[in-house]
Each structure stands twice: as structure tokens, then as C-alpha cells.
N, CA, C and O atoms as a GROMACS GRO file, in nm:
protein
  472
    1VAL      N    1  -4.935   5.102  -6.092
    1VAL     CA    2  -4.857   5.035  -5.990
    1VAL      C    3  -4.718   5.093  -5.991
    1VAL      O    4  -4.656   5.103  -6.097
    2GLY      N    5  -4.667   5.131  -5.874
    2GLY     CA    6  -4.532   5.183  -5.862
    2GLY      C    7  -4.432   5.072  -5.854
    2GLY      O    8  -4.467   4.954  -5.862
    3SER      N    9  -4.307   5.108  -5.839
    3SER     CA   10  -4.203   5.005  -5.830
    3SER      C   11  -4.140   5.004  -5.692
    3SER      O   12  -4.150   5.102  -5.618
    4VAL      N   13  -4.078   4.895  -5.658
    4VAL     CA   14  -4.012   4.882  -5.528
    4VAL      C   15  -3.874   4.822  -5.549
    4VAL      O   16  -3.852   4.744  -5.642
    5GLY      N   17  -3.779   4.859  -5.460
    5GLY     CA   18  -3.650   4.793  -5.461
    5GLY      C   19  -3.661   4.667  -5.379
    5GLY      O   20  -3.728   4.666  -5.276
    6MET      N   21  -3.598   4.560  -5.424
    6MET     CA   22  -3.613   4.432  -5.354
    6MET      C   23  -3.477   4.374  -5.322
    6MET      O   24  -3.384   4.381  -5.402
    7LYS      N   25  -3.468   4.316  -5.203
    7LYS     CA   26  -3.346   4.250  -5.158
    7LYS      C   27  -3.336   4.111  -5.218
    7LYS      O   28  -3.226   4.066  -5.251
    8ASN      N   29  -3.447   4.041  -5.234
    8ASN     CA   30  -3.447   3.903  -5.286
    8ASN      C   31  -3.537   3.893  -5.408
    8ASN      O   32  -3.516   3.963  -5.507
    9ILE      N   33  -3.637   3.803  -5.402
    9ILE     CA   34  -3.712   3.771  -5.522
    9ILE      C   35  -3.852   3.831  -5.530
    9ILE      O   36  -3.900   3.858  -5.640
   10GLN      N   37  -3.918   3.852  -5.419
   10GLN     CA   38  -4.060   3.884  -5.421
   10GLN      C   39  -4.083   4.034  -5.406
   10GLN      O   40  -4.008   4.101  -5.336
   11GLY      N   41  -4.187   4.088  -5.473
   11GLY     CA   42  -4.222   4.228  -5.456
   11GLY      C   43  -4.362   4.258  -5.504
   11GLY      O   44  -4.408   4.201  -5.602
   12LEU      N   45  -4.428   4.348  -5.434
   12LEU     CA   46  -4.560   4.395  -5.473
   12LEU      C   47  -4.562   4.546  -5.454
   12LEU      O   48  -4.488   4.598  -5.370
   13ALA      N   49  -4.645   4.616  -5.529
   13ALA     CA   50  -4.660   4.760  -5.508
   13ALA      C   51  -4.806   4.798  -5.531
   13ALA      O   52  -4.872   4.743  -5.619
   14PHE      N   53  -4.854   4.892  -5.450
   14PHE     CA   54  -4.991   4.941  -5.463
   14PHE      C   55  -4.986   5.093  -5.453
   14PHE      O   56  -4.937   5.146  -5.353
   15GLU      N   57  -5.035   5.163  -5.556
   15GLU     CA   58  -5.033   5.308  -5.550
   15GLU      C   59  -5.140   5.362  -5.457
   15GLU      O   60  -5.118   5.463  -5.391
   16GLU      N   61  -5.256   5.297  -5.451
   16GLU     CA   62  -5.365   5.354  -5.372
   16GLU      C   63  -5.336   5.359  -5.223
   16GLU      O   64  -5.395   5.442  -5.153
   17THR      N   65  -5.248   5.276  -5.169
   17THR     CA   66  -5.214   5.281  -5.027
   17THR      C   67  -5.066   5.304  -5.004
   17THR      O   68  -5.020   5.301  -4.890
   18GLY      N   69  -4.989   5.326  -5.109
   18GLY     CA   70  -4.846   5.347  -5.094
   18GLY      C   71  -4.769   5.225  -5.138
   18GLY      O   72  -4.826   5.129  -5.190
   19VAL      N   73  -4.640   5.228  -5.117
   19VAL     CA   74  -4.553   5.119  -5.160
   19VAL      C   75  -4.557   5.006  -5.060
   19VAL      O   76  -4.549   5.028  -4.939
   20THR      N   77  -4.570   4.886  -5.111
   20THR     CA   78  -4.570   4.766  -5.029
   20THR      C   79  -4.474   4.669  -5.094
   20THR      O   80  -4.479   4.648  -5.215
   21SER      N   81  -4.388   4.609  -5.014
   21SER     CA   82  -4.295   4.511  -5.070
   21SER      C   83  -4.296   4.385  -4.988
   21SER      O   84  -4.330   4.388  -4.869
   22VAL      N   85  -4.260   4.275  -5.050
   22VAL     CA   86  -4.249   4.147  -4.981
   22VAL      C   87  -4.108   4.097  -5.004
   22VAL      O   88  -4.060   4.095  -5.117
   23GLU      N   89  -4.041   4.057  -4.895
   23GLU     CA   90  -3.905   4.007  -4.908
   23GLU      C   91  -3.892   3.873  -4.839
   23GLU      O   92  -3.952   3.850  -4.734
   24ASP      N   93  -3.814   3.785  -4.899
   24ASP     CA   94  -3.789   3.653  -4.842
   24ASP      C   95  -3.690   3.662  -4.727
   24ASP      O   96  -3.607   3.753  -4.723
   25ASP      N   97  -3.699   3.568  -4.635
   25ASP     CA   98  -3.602   3.553  -4.528
   25ASP      C   99  -3.471   3.508  -4.589
   25ASP      O  100  -3.469   3.415  -4.671
   26GLU      N  101  -3.360   3.572  -4.550
   26GLU     CA  102  -3.232   3.540  -4.611
   26GLU      C  103  -3.162   3.420  -4.549
   26GLU      O  104  -3.072   3.364  -4.611
   27ASN      N  105  -3.200   3.379  -4.427
   27ASN     CA  106  -3.121   3.274  -4.362
   27ASN      C  107  -3.155   3.134  -4.412
   27ASN      O  108  -3.084   3.039  -4.379
   28GLY      N  109  -3.261   3.118  -4.491
   28GLY     CA  110  -3.289   2.992  -4.556
   28GLY      C  111  -3.351   2.884  -4.470
   28GLY      O  112  -3.371   2.772  -4.518
   29THR      N  113  -3.383   2.912  -4.344
   29THR     CA  114  -3.444   2.810  -4.259
   29THR      C  115  -3.593   2.800  -4.288
   29THR      O  116  -3.658   2.900  -4.320
   30ILE      N  117  -3.647   2.681  -4.278
   30ILE     CA  118  -3.790   2.659  -4.301
   30ILE      C  119  -3.860   2.655  -4.166
   30ILE      O  120  -3.823   2.575  -4.079
   31PRO      N  121  -3.961   2.740  -4.146
   31PRO     CA  122  -4.033   2.741  -4.019
   31PRO      C  123  -4.109   2.610  -3.996
   31PRO      O  124  -4.142   2.539  -4.092
   32THR      N  125  -4.136   2.579  -3.870
   32THR     CA  126  -4.209   2.456  -3.837
   32THR      C  127  -4.358   2.482  -3.817
   32THR      O  128  -4.437   2.387  -3.816
   33ASP      N  129  -4.398   2.608  -3.801
   33ASP     CA  130  -4.539   2.644  -3.778
   33ASP      C  131  -4.576   2.768  -3.859
   33ASP      O  132  -4.490   2.846  -3.898
   34PHE      N  133  -4.707   2.783  -3.884
   34PHE     CA  134  -4.758   2.908  -3.938
   34PHE      C  135  -4.749   3.012  -3.828
   34PHE      O  136  -4.774   2.980  -3.712
   35SER      N  137  -4.713   3.135  -3.862
   35SER     CA  138  -4.715   3.241  -3.762
   35SER      C  139  -4.731   3.376  -3.829
   35SER      O  140  -4.682   3.400  -3.939
   36LEU      N  141  -4.802   3.464  -3.759
   36LEU     CA  142  -4.817   3.604  -3.797
   36LEU      C  143  -4.766   3.685  -3.680
   36LEU      O  144  -4.820   3.674  -3.570
   37LYS      N  145  -4.664   3.765  -3.702
   37LYS     CA  146  -4.604   3.841  -3.593
   37LYS      C  147  -4.668   3.979  -3.584
   37LYS      O  148  -4.728   4.027  -3.680
   38GLN      N  149  -4.652   4.042  -3.467
   38GLN     CA  150  -4.702   4.178  -3.449
   38GLN      C  151  -4.623   4.271  -3.540
   38GLN      O  152  -4.501   4.261  -3.551
   39ASN      N  153  -4.694   4.362  -3.604
   39ASN     CA  154  -4.626   4.459  -3.690
   39ASN      C  155  -4.531   4.546  -3.608
   39ASN      O  156  -4.548   4.561  -3.487
   40TYR      N  157  -4.431   4.602  -3.674
   40TYR     CA  158  -4.340   4.694  -3.606
   40TYR      C  159  -4.298   4.802  -3.706
   40TYR      O  160  -4.277   4.772  -3.823
   41PRO      N  161  -4.285   4.926  -3.662
   41PRO     CA  162  -4.325   4.970  -3.528
   41PRO      C  163  -4.477   4.972  -3.515
   41PRO      O  164  -4.549   4.969  -3.614
   42ASN      N  165  -4.523   4.976  -3.392
   42ASN     CA  166  -4.666   4.984  -3.361
   42ASN      C  167  -4.682   5.059  -3.230
   42ASN      O  168  -4.638   5.009  -3.126
   43PRO      N  169  -4.744   5.177  -3.230
   43PRO     CA  170  -4.806   5.249  -3.340
   43PRO      C  171  -4.703   5.289  -3.447
   43PRO      O  172  -4.582   5.289  -3.424
   44PHE      N  173  -4.757   5.322  -3.567
   44PHE     CA  174  -4.670   5.356  -3.679
   44PHE      C  175  -4.723   5.476  -3.755
   44PHE      O  176  -4.840   5.512  -3.743
   45ASN      N  177  -4.635   5.538  -3.833
   45ASN     CA  178  -4.671   5.648  -3.920
   45ASN      C  179  -4.557   5.674  -4.016
   45ASN      O  180  -4.448   5.708  -3.969
   46PRO      N  181  -4.572   5.661  -4.143
   46PRO     CA  182  -4.682   5.598  -4.214
   46PRO      C  183  -4.651   5.454  -4.255
   46PRO      O  184  -4.734   5.389  -4.320
   47THR      N  185  -4.531   5.402  -4.218
   47THR     CA  186  -4.489   5.271  -4.267
   47THR      C  187  -4.470   5.173  -4.153
   47THR      O  188  -4.420   5.209  -4.046
   48THR      N  189  -4.511   5.048  -4.176
   48THR     CA  190  -4.490   4.942  -4.077
   48THR      C  191  -4.451   4.813  -4.150
   48THR      O  192  -4.475   4.798  -4.270
   49ILE      N  193  -4.392   4.722  -4.077
   49ILE     CA  194  -4.350   4.592  -4.132
   49ILE      C  195  -4.436   4.482  -4.070
   49ILE      O  196  -4.454   4.478  -3.948
   50ILE      N  197  -4.489   4.394  -4.153
   50ILE     CA  198  -4.566   4.278  -4.108
   50ILE      C  199  -4.485   4.154  -4.147
   50ILE      O  200  -4.454   4.134  -4.264
   51SER      N  201  -4.451   4.071  -4.047
   51SER     CA  202  -4.373   3.949  -4.071
   51SER      C  203  -4.461   3.827  -4.053
   51SER      O  204  -4.547   3.823  -3.965
   52PHE      N  205  -4.438   3.727  -4.137
   52PHE     CA  206  -4.512   3.602  -4.124
   52PHE      C  207  -4.427   3.486  -4.171
   52PHE      O  208  -4.332   3.504  -4.247
   53SER      N  209  -4.462   3.366  -4.125
   53SER     CA  210  -4.390   3.245  -4.163
   53SER      C  211  -4.489   3.136  -4.201
   53SER      O  212  -4.596   3.125  -4.142
   54ILE      N  213  -4.452   3.057  -4.301
   54ILE     CA  214  -4.533   2.943  -4.341
   54ILE      C  215  -4.442   2.820  -4.354
   54ILE      O  216  -4.336   2.830  -4.415
   55PRO      N  217  -4.483   2.706  -4.298
   55PRO     CA  218  -4.398   2.587  -4.298
   55PRO      C  219  -4.406   2.504  -4.426
   55PRO      O  220  -4.329   2.409  -4.444
   56GLN      N  221  -4.499   2.538  -4.514
   56GLN     CA  222  -4.516   2.463  -4.639
   56GLN      C  223  -4.568   2.558  -4.745
   56GLN      O  224  -4.622   2.664  -4.714
   57SER      N  225  -4.551   2.521  -4.869
   57SER     CA  226  -4.603   2.604  -4.978
   57SER      C  227  -4.753   2.621  -4.961
   57SER      O  228  -4.825   2.524  -4.936
   58SER      N  229  -4.800   2.744  -4.973
   58SER     CA  230  -4.941   2.775  -4.951
   58SER      C  231  -4.980   2.896  -5.034
   58SER      O  232  -4.895   2.979  -5.068
   59ASN      N  233  -5.110   2.906  -5.065
   59ASN     CA  234  -5.161   3.031  -5.118
   59ASN      C  235  -5.174   3.126  -5.000
   59ASN      O  236  -5.247   3.097  -4.905
   60VAL      N  237  -5.106   3.238  -5.005
   60VAL     CA  238  -5.101   3.333  -4.894
   60VAL      C  239  -5.180   3.458  -4.930
   60VAL      O  240  -5.162   3.515  -5.038
   61ILE      N  241  -5.267   3.499  -4.838
   61ILE     CA  242  -5.342   3.623  -4.853
   61ILE      C  243  -5.322   3.704  -4.726
   61ILE      O  244  -5.342   3.654  -4.616
   62ILE      N  245  -5.281   3.830  -4.742
   62ILE     CA  246  -5.275   3.922  -4.628
   62ILE      C  247  -5.362   4.042  -4.664
   62ILE      O  248  -5.339   4.110  -4.764
   63LYS      N  249  -5.462   4.065  -4.580
   63LYS     CA  250  -5.555   4.176  -4.599
   63LYS      C  251  -5.547   4.270  -4.480
   63LYS      O  252  -5.510   4.230  -4.369
   64VAL      N  253  -5.582   4.398  -4.504
   64VAL     CA  254  -5.591   4.498  -4.399
   64VAL      C  255  -5.734   4.548  -4.395
   64VAL      O  256  -5.794   4.576  -4.499
   65PHE      N  257  -5.789   4.560  -4.273
   65PHE     CA  258  -5.927   4.603  -4.252
   65PHE      C  259  -5.932   4.722  -4.158
   65PHE      O  260  -5.844   4.740  -4.074
   66ASP      N  261  -6.036   4.806  -4.174
   66ASP     CA  262  -6.060   4.912  -4.076
   66ASP      C  263  -6.147   4.858  -3.962
   66ASP      O  264  -6.182   4.740  -3.962
   67LEU      N  265  -6.181   4.944  -3.866
   67LEU     CA  266  -6.260   4.900  -3.750
   67LEU      C  267  -6.398   4.849  -3.786
   67LEU      O  268  -6.457   4.770  -3.712
   68LEU      N  269  -6.451   4.892  -3.900
   68LEU     CA  270  -6.584   4.848  -3.942
   68LEU      C  271  -6.580   4.718  -4.021
   68LEU      O  272  -6.684   4.667  -4.063
   69GLY      N  273  -6.460   4.664  -4.042
   69GLY     CA  274  -6.446   4.540  -4.117
   69GLY      C  275  -6.433   4.558  -4.267
   69GLY      O  276  -6.432   4.460  -4.341
   70ASN      N  277  -6.422   4.683  -4.312
   70ASN     CA  278  -6.403   4.709  -4.454
   70ASN      C  279  -6.259   4.675  -4.494
   70ASN      O  280  -6.165   4.713  -4.425
   71GLU      N  281  -6.244   4.605  -4.604
   71GLU     CA  282  -6.109   4.573  -4.653
   71GLU      C  283  -6.046   4.699  -4.710
   71GLU      O  284  -6.099   4.760  -4.802
   72ILE      N  285  -5.931   4.737  -4.654
   72ILE     CA  286  -5.859   4.856  -4.697
   72ILE      C  287  -5.756   4.822  -4.805
   72ILE      O  288  -5.738   4.899  -4.900
   73ALA      N  289  -5.691   4.708  -4.790
   73ALA     CA  290  -5.586   4.668  -4.885
   73ALA      C  291  -5.567   4.518  -4.884
   73ALA      O  292  -5.592   4.452  -4.782
   74LYS      N  293  -5.523   4.465  -4.995
   74LYS     CA  294  -5.480   4.325  -5.003
   74LYS      C  295  -5.331   4.332  -5.035
   74LYS      O  296  -5.292   4.365  -5.147
   75LEU      N  297  -5.248   4.299  -4.935
   75LEU     CA  298  -5.104   4.314  -4.949
   75LEU      C  299  -5.038   4.199  -5.023
   75LEU      O  300  -4.943   4.219  -5.099
   76VAL      N  301  -5.088   4.079  -5.003
   76VAL     CA  302  -5.033   3.959  -5.066
   76VAL      C  303  -5.150   3.872  -5.110
   76VAL      O  304  -5.247   3.857  -5.036
   77ASN      N  305  -5.140   3.815  -5.229
   77ASN     CA  306  -5.240   3.720  -5.278
   77ASN      C  307  -5.172   3.632  -5.381
   77ASN      O  308  -5.192   3.649  -5.502
   78GLU      N  309  -5.089   3.537  -5.332
   78GLU     CA  310  -5.014   3.453  -5.424
   78GLU      C  311  -4.962   3.328  -5.353
   78GLU      O  312  -4.957   3.321  -5.231
   79GLU      N  313  -4.922   3.233  -5.434
   79GLU     CA  314  -4.861   3.110  -5.382
   79GLU      C  315  -4.720   3.145  -5.333
   79GLU      O  316  -4.644   3.211  -5.403
   80LYS      N  317  -4.688   3.099  -5.212
   80LYS     CA  318  -4.556   3.123  -5.153
   80LYS      C  319  -4.494   2.990  -5.114
   80LYS      O  320  -4.565   2.899  -5.071
   81LEU      N  321  -4.364   2.979  -5.128
   81LEU     CA  322  -4.291   2.863  -5.079
   81LEU      C  323  -4.276   2.872  -4.928
   81LEU      O  324  -4.289   2.981  -4.872
   82ALA      N  325  -4.249   2.761  -4.862
   82ALA     CA  326  -4.224   2.762  -4.718
   82ALA      C  327  -4.113   2.860  -4.688
   82ALA      O  328  -4.013   2.865  -4.759
   83GLY      N  329  -4.130   2.939  -4.580
   83GLY     CA  330  -4.028   3.036  -4.544
   83GLY      C  331  -4.085   3.147  -4.458
   83GLY      O  332  -4.202   3.144  -4.419
   84SER      N  333  -4.000   3.244  -4.428
   84SER     CA  334  -4.038   3.362  -4.350
   84SER      C  335  -4.033   3.483  -4.441
   84SER      O  336  -3.942   3.496  -4.523
   85TYR      N  337  -4.130   3.572  -4.426
   85TYR     CA  338  -4.144   3.686  -4.515
   85TYR      C  339  -4.173   3.812  -4.436
   85TYR      O  340  -4.220   3.806  -4.322
   86GLU      N  341  -4.145   3.927  -4.498
   86GLU     CA  342  -4.180   4.057  -4.442
   86GLU      C  343  -4.254   4.136  -4.549
   86GLU      O  344  -4.219   4.132  -4.667
   87VAL      N  345  -4.357   4.209  -4.506
   87VAL     CA  346  -4.432   4.297  -4.594
   87VAL      C  347  -4.420   4.438  -4.538
   87VAL      O  348  -4.450   4.460  -4.421
   88GLU      N  349  -4.376   4.532  -4.620
   88GLU     CA  350  -4.374   4.672  -4.579
   88GLU      C  351  -4.503   4.736  -4.627
   88GLU      O  352  -4.538   4.728  -4.745
   89PHE      N  353  -4.574   4.800  -4.535
   89PHE     CA  354  -4.704   4.859  -4.566
   89PHE      C  355  -4.698   5.009  -4.541
   89PHE      O  356  -4.672   5.053  -4.429
   90ASN      N  357  -4.721   5.089  -4.647
   90ASN     CA  358  -4.718   5.235  -4.637
   90ASN      C  359  -4.860   5.286  -4.652
   90ASN      O  360  -4.924   5.267  -4.756
   91VAL      N  361  -4.910   5.350  -4.549
   91VAL     CA  362  -5.050   5.393  -4.547
   91VAL      C  363  -5.062   5.543  -4.530
   91VAL      O  364  -5.147   5.590  -4.454
   92SER      N  365  -4.980   5.619  -4.598
   92SER     CA  366  -4.979   5.764  -4.581
   92SER      C  367  -5.114   5.830  -4.612
   92SER      O  368  -5.138   5.940  -4.564
   93GLY      N  369  -5.200   5.766  -4.689
   93GLY     CA  370  -5.329   5.825  -4.724
   93GLY      C  371  -5.443   5.793  -4.629
   93GLY      O  372  -5.555   5.842  -4.650
   94LEU      N  373  -5.420   5.713  -4.526
   94LEU     CA  374  -5.527   5.672  -4.434
   94LEU      C  375  -5.527   5.758  -4.308
   94LEU      O  376  -5.422   5.807  -4.267
   95PRO      N  377  -5.645   5.776  -4.246
   95PRO     CA  378  -5.650   5.852  -4.120
   95PRO      C  379  -5.598   5.770  -4.002
   95PRO      O  380  -5.591   5.647  -4.009
   96SER      N  381  -5.562   5.840  -3.895
   96SER     CA  382  -5.522   5.772  -3.771
   96SER      C  383  -5.632   5.680  -3.725
   96SER      O  384  -5.750   5.707  -3.749
   97GLY      N  385  -5.594   5.570  -3.660
   97GLY     CA  386  -5.695   5.479  -3.608
   97GLY      C  387  -5.642   5.338  -3.591
   97GLY      O  388  -5.524   5.310  -3.615
   98VAL      N  389  -5.732   5.251  -3.550
   98VAL     CA  390  -5.701   5.110  -3.531
   98VAL      C  391  -5.735   5.036  -3.660
   98VAL      O  392  -5.842   5.055  -3.718
   99TYR      N  393  -5.643   4.952  -3.703
   99TYR     CA  394  -5.662   4.868  -3.822
   99TYR      C  395  -5.627   4.725  -3.785
   99TYR      O  396  -5.556   4.700  -3.688
  100PHE      N  397  -5.677   4.632  -3.863
  100PHE     CA  398  -5.648   4.490  -3.842
  100PHE      C  399  -5.584   4.433  -3.967
  100PHE      O  400  -5.620   4.472  -4.079
  101TYR      N  401  -5.490   4.342  -3.949
  101TYR     CA  402  -5.432   4.271  -4.063
  101TYR      C  403  -5.448   4.122  -4.040
  101TYR      O  404  -5.437   4.074  -3.927
  102GLN      N  405  -5.474   4.050  -4.148
  102GLN     CA  406  -5.508   3.908  -4.139
  102GLN      C  407  -5.425   3.827  -4.238
  102GLN      O  408  -5.412   3.864  -4.355
  103LEU      N  409  -5.370   3.717  -4.189
  103LEU     CA  410  -5.298   3.621  -4.272
  103LEU      C  411  -5.386   3.499  -4.293
  103LEU      O  412  -5.434   3.439  -4.196
  104GLU      N  413  -5.407   3.461  -4.419
  104GLU     CA  414  -5.472   3.334  -4.454
  104GLU      C  415  -5.370   3.255  -4.535
  104GLU      O  416  -5.319   3.302  -4.636
  105ALA      N  417  -5.342   3.132  -4.490
  105ALA     CA  418  -5.251   3.044  -4.562
  105ALA      C  419  -5.302   2.902  -4.543
  105ALA      O  420  -5.292   2.846  -4.434
  106GLY      N  421  -5.358   2.843  -4.649
  106GLY     CA  422  -5.423   2.714  -4.634
  106GLY      C  423  -5.540   2.727  -4.538
  106GLY      O  424  -5.625   2.815  -4.557
  107SER      N  425  -5.546   2.643  -4.436
  107SER     CA  426  -5.654   2.651  -4.337
  107SER      C  427  -5.616   2.740  -4.219
  107SER      O  428  -5.697   2.758  -4.127
  108PHE      N  429  -5.495   2.796  -4.219
  108PHE     CA  430  -5.450   2.884  -4.110
  108PHE      C  431  -5.501   3.026  -4.134
  108PHE      O  432  -5.485   3.081  -4.243
  109ILE      N  433  -5.563   3.083  -4.031
  109ILE     CA  434  -5.608   3.223  -4.036
  109ILE      C  435  -5.574   3.286  -3.902
  109ILE      O  436  -5.607   3.232  -3.796
  110GLU      N  437  -5.508   3.402  -3.906
  110GLU     CA  438  -5.480   3.477  -3.783
  110GLU      C  439  -5.491   3.625  -3.813
  110GLU      O  440  -5.453   3.672  -3.921
  111THR      N  441  -5.544   3.700  -3.715
  111THR     CA  442  -5.565   3.844  -3.729
  111THR      C  443  -5.498   3.916  -3.613
  111THR      O  444  -5.502   3.869  -3.500
  112LYS      N  445  -5.436   4.029  -3.642
  112LYS     CA  446  -5.374   4.111  -3.539
  112LYS      C  447  -5.413   4.257  -3.560
  112LYS      O  448  -5.456   4.298  -3.668
  113LYS      N  449  -5.397   4.334  -3.452
  113LYS     CA  450  -5.435   4.475  -3.452
  113LYS      C  451  -5.310   4.562  -3.466
  113LYS      O  452  -5.204   4.530  -3.413
  114MET      N  453  -5.324   4.674  -3.538
  114MET     CA  454  -5.217   4.773  -3.548
  114MET      C  455  -5.278   4.912  -3.538
  114MET      O  456  -5.396   4.932  -3.567
  115ILE      N  457  -5.196   5.008  -3.498
  115ILE     CA  458  -5.245   5.145  -3.476
  115ILE      C  459  -5.166   5.242  -3.562
  115ILE      O  460  -5.043   5.248  -3.554
  116LEU      N  461  -5.238   5.318  -3.644
  116LEU     CA  462  -5.179   5.426  -3.722
  116LEU      C  463  -5.198   5.554  -3.643
  116LEU      O  464  -5.312   5.592  -3.614
  117LEU      N  465  -5.088   5.621  -3.608
  117LEU     CA  466  -5.093   5.741  -3.524
  117LEU      C  467  -5.022   5.853  -3.598
  117LEU      O  468  -4.901   5.849  -3.617
  118LYS      N  469  -5.099   5.954  -3.638
  118LYS     CA  470  -5.040   6.067  -3.713
  118LYS      C  471  -5.018   6.185  -3.622
  118LYS      O  472  -4.968   6.288  -3.667
   0.00000   0.00000   0.00000
């Protein structure tokens, strides 16, 4: 596992898909709803940011899948406090194509599409 620089408290790293980090929202506001935002930039190469918000403490899982439904990476798998977060995903080793990312937090599940364009 590689290392990452962090602005706040949270961080993750994965060598097999590149560096991934998780950072807390600095403004301290607590969201009122679960939300998964569209990654940016999109299309991307090789790095993109995935933002999400949770209104209460939850076990958070963020996974990335290819078009066939194969899990490519698990970016987050931990208990998180209520707040807004960003995950940086570096996929320099993957081919161009359409990928999906999914947020699971408690009973909330949402999936979005992203495009890797080399």
C-alpha cells in the first residue's frame, strides 16, 4: 500500500489501481440527505474525484465496476461520521471504457457511470 498526503483525517491507498484518498469536508456542515455526486472530471484520464455525503454515521462502501459487473476496486469500506467526503481515484492501469461506481451507506445505494478516456 502506498501513501497519500491528506488535508484532514481520512486516507486510503491502493497500489493495484493507483493512489486513492478520502478527505473530509472542511466547512463542517452536516448534510440532510444521502447523496452520490457525478465524478469530475468526466471523462477522465487517469484521475477523477468522487464526492458523496451522508447525513448520519454509517458503514460506507464505494466500489467500482466494469461494464460486465466485475468489481475493479473497493475505494472505501469503513464507518464514517455524518459529513461530505471526496475520494480521488487513480486508474492509470485500466483500459479506456465505461465504468460504474456505487455508494452503499446503510440502506442507501446509488450507482453512477464514469468514462475513462485515454
